[in-house]
Every structure is written in structure tokens, then in C-alpha cells.
N, C-alpha and C positions, 0 to 999 in steps of 0.2 A: 449366520451365526449358529443355527441348529446343526448344520452339516459339520461345522468345526467341532461342536460339542460331541456329536456322535463319533467323529473320527478320534478325538482324544479319549473318549470312553473306551472305544475299541482298542486303541493303543495301550491304554491303561491295563486292560484285561490281558493283553499279550505280555506286557512287562510283568504283571503279577504272575502269570503262568510260568514265565521263565524264572522268576524268583523262587517259586515253589519247586521247580525242577532243580535249581541249583542247591536249595536247602536239602532236598531229598538226595541228590547226588552226593553232597557232603556227608550226610548222615550214613548213607549206605557204604560209602567208601571208608569212612572211619570205622564203622562196625566191622567191615571186611578186614581191614588192616589189623584191628585189635584181635579178631578171631585168628587170623593167620599168625600173628606174633605170639599170642599166648597159648593157643591150642596146637597149631601146626609147627611152631617154632621156626617159621620162615616168613618174614615180612616182605611184602612186595615193594620193589623200589619205587614204583610209580604212585603208590597210595597217598603219600604225604603231598605230592605235587598236585594230584587231582583234587584232593580235599581243599588245598589252599586255593586253587583256581576257582573252585565252586564257591568258596567263602568270599573271595574278592568280588566275583560277579554278583553274588547275592547282596553283599553289603552295598555295592555301588548302585545296583538297580533298586534296592529298597529305599535308598535315599530319595530317588525320584518319586517313589510311591508315597513317601512321607509328605513330600511337597504337594502331590496331587490330592491327598486326603486331608491336608492341613493338619497333620499330626506331628510336625517337627517340634522340637523343644522350644518353648517360649515362656516368658514370664507373664502370668495372667493377673497379677495383683494390680497392674495399671488399669485394667478394665473397670475396676471398682471406683477408681479415682477420676479418670478422664471421661470426657463426654464421648459419645459414639462417633461424632465427626472427627474429633482429634485422634481417636483410636484408628479410624479408617485411614486417615492421613499418615499416621505413624506406621501402620501395617503396609501401606503402599510404599513408603520410603524403605522399609525393611526389605520388601520383595524386590525393589529396584536395586538395592545394594546386593542382595542375593544373586540377582541376575548378573551383576558385574563380577562377583566372585566365581560363579559358574563359568562365565566367559573366560576368565583367567585360567580356571581349571582345564578347560578345553584347549586353550591356546598353548599352555605349557605341557600338555600331555602329548601333543604331536611330536615335539623334539624327543621326548622320552621314548616314544615308539620307535623313532629312527635310531636312537641310541641302543635299544635292546634288540633290534631286529636281527643282528647276526648271532645272538646268544640263544642257546637251546637249553631246555631243562634236562638235567642229566638222567632222570629216571624214565621220562616219557619220550624225550627227543623232540617235544613240541617247542616251537619258538615262544619266547617270552612275550611276543607281541600279542598272543592270544590272551594272556593274563592281563597285561597292562592296557589292552584294548578296551577293557571294561570302563576305563576312565572317560575317554571321549564319547563312547556310546552312551553311557549313563548321563554324561553332561548334556547331550542332545535331549534326552528325555526330561532331564531336570529343567532345561530351558523351556521346553514345551509346557511343562507343568507350572513353572513360575509365570510364564506369560498368561496362561489360563487363570491362575490365581490373581494376577494383576488385573485382568479383565473383570473378574468377579468383584474384586474390591472396588475398582473404579465404577463398575456398574451398580454398586450398592447391594450386591447379593451376598456379601460376606461381612 
């Protein structure tokens, strides 16, 4: 169990690093596009696509980070009314439902990748697969994070 915990912690750090990379990429790209548009009067064609790609990857990867950190949106007023055992059971059910939703997200993202495979972005010439690939990749990280959370809830650590 400790080896698994170390592995997921290492994986979490990698996902966090990529998230930071994509946020920085988005900020730098948008700043460069704004500079080129308003100072040089010549906006690069690829700027909007690169910023969009960075935004998509960041938002999808940060969803898995929210699950790992247990920082996703939730209603906390029930914690004052229900007992700890009922809250643990309810949280376990919620995470099992979340696991099903993530599985559906992954399942339906594969046909989407096949659908957009022949299409390329006009400014960069990069295939749309690279942008939509964020969905199944982040779904895998979300599943790992959710399974870890279920283990913590079931083990009584959460």
C-alpha cells in the first residue's frame, strides 16, 4: 500500500508540473499575442490555438488535481447534521458515482478522437487529437485519484 501511495504522490507531482506548464504557456502565449496585435499590428495565426490548447489541458488536468486534493466543489452543511459514519458512507457513494461518470467520459472520448483525427488546426497545422487527447489522459488521472480517495474513505482516513 505504501508503494502505491508513493507512486500516486509522484504521479500527482508530475500532473501538477504539467498543469503549471500549461498555465504558463497560456499566459505567455496570450501576452505575446496581445503584444503583437496592439504594438506590432500583426497578430500571429497560431496564438489563439496554442492558448486554447494550453487552457484545455490545464483545465482537464486540474480536475484530477482537485480530486486528489479533495478540493472539488461540495456541500458541507450536511457534515453538521449527519454522523461521521453516515457522511463516510455518503462520500463513498458520491465517489463511486464519480468513478462511473469518469469512466463514461473516457469511453465517449475515444470515438471523439477518431472523429477529429483527420482535422487539423488552421493556424498551427496540429491535429485536433492533441487538444481532445486531454480528455482521456486526464480521465485516467481522475480514475487513479478517485480510486485513491475511495481507498482513503473506506480505510477511514478521510
